[in-house]
N, C-alpha and C positions, 0 to 999 in steps of 0.2 A: 415216718407217713401215717397219717393220720388213719385210724382206727375204728369203723362206727358199728357196735353190735348191735342189731336191729331186728325187727320181728314183721312181716308182711301187715298186719294187722294195725300197728304201732302210729297213731297220728303225729305222735311226738318224734318218732325215727323220719316221718316224712318230712316236719320243718324241719327238722335238721338235714338232712341231705339237701332239700332245697334251700337253704341258707346255705351250702357248701358250695351247691352248683351256681348260685346266683353271685356267689364270690368267687368264682373260678378258684376255689381250694381244690385239691387233689384227697381224694381219701381214699382207704379202700373200705368196703362193707362187708362185714360176716352176718349173714342172717342166722341166728342162734336156732332156727329149725330146720334150714337146708345143711348147715355143717356141722362137723362133732366139735364141738369145742374142745381143746385140750387143757391140760395142767399149764402148761404155758399163756395161753390166754388169760387165764383167771388169775395167775402169776403177776401178767402185765397187767390188768386189772387193780390187782390188790397193791402192788407196789406205790399207787398214785393213789389211796385212801387213806383218810384220817381214821378214822373208824373199823377199817376190814372188813371184813363180810357183812357187817350190818351197813354198810353204804352200799353195796351191790345188790344185796337180795332184799327180798319184798317178803316180808316174812307175813305179809297178809295173802299171800298168794294162794290159790286154792290146794294146790298139793302142799304147802307146808300148812296147812290149818291141817288138812285131813289126816296127816302124819302126824299132828302135834308135835312138831320138834323146837328146841330150844337151840337156838345157835350157840350159848354158852357151854349147853352139853357136848357139843360135838368138836372132834379134832378139826385141826386143817385140813387133815388127809379125809377124814369121813364129809366134811363140807363142801372142799373141790370135788368128788368123786359125786356128792349128790347133784352138785348143779351140773355136772359135766351129765348126768343122767337123767336131771330135771330141768333145762334150760331157760324153761318158764318162769321159773322163781327169780330169773332176773330182772333188775328193774331195766329199764329201757326208755329211751336209746343210750349206750355207754359208749361215750366219746374218748379215744386215749391216743395220745401222740406225746412220745417223751417222757416229761414231767408235768404233763398236764392231764386232767382229767375232767369230764363233767357226766353226771349222771342224770337222764332226763335231758329236758331242753327247755332252756334259758334263754330269752333275746339279748339278756347283756351280757350273760358269763360268758356266751359261745364265740362274744369276739375274742376272749382269751387264744384261739386260734387261728387270728387275721396273720398273714405273714410277715417276718418284720419289714419289706418293702412298705406294703401297706400303711404299716405304724408309722413308720416314718412320714409320710407322705399326711396322714391323718393329723402327726404333732408337729408337723410343720418344719421339721427337722432338717427338710433339704429342697425347699421349694421356692421359687422366687419370692422376692419383697415384693408385697399386695397382693400375692397370691388367694385365693380366697381356699381356707382347708375346711370345710364342712365337709362331713362326712359323704355326701354323695357327690360332692366334686374330687374328693380324694378317690374315690371308688373309680371317677372315671377317669383322671390321672393313670392309677392304678391300671387298669385295662388298656388303656392305649399304650401305656408301656409293655403289657402281655404281646399284646396285639403286634406292637414292632418287634421285639423278639422273635416270635412267632415267623412271622414275614422274614428277618434275618435268618432264621433257622432253613427257612424253604427255601431262599436263595442259595447258600451253601450246601445244600444236600446234592 
């Protein structure tokens, strides 16, 4: 399940959620100001980073500047505790699923979260010959398949 770490006032967070909603991709939102982050949340983020804490922390954040902190001088435990106590230092949104992660909203990079079936349609791996596989047509095919599945589930329930 895709996890999106957000805040209410974040326009990039709203764009990411809208993109997932528009593509009918399920996600679980975690508003970092309404829930208390856990060490597991931070470990989930870190296991998908290339540069560790530097990828997820905004060192330009007000609290980071006020305390005059240096990431290199802090242990993993200290940084994790600092984030839990000061979640506003996180860049947003942070989108995580399995081995994939995106920090911030990027219209091209967010496509990494497209479900396998939609990718198959886009790449024309399962469509009939002569089918136009542009992105919008692929989305329409995918949405039609989703609707058919939902209808089948409704009839069998």
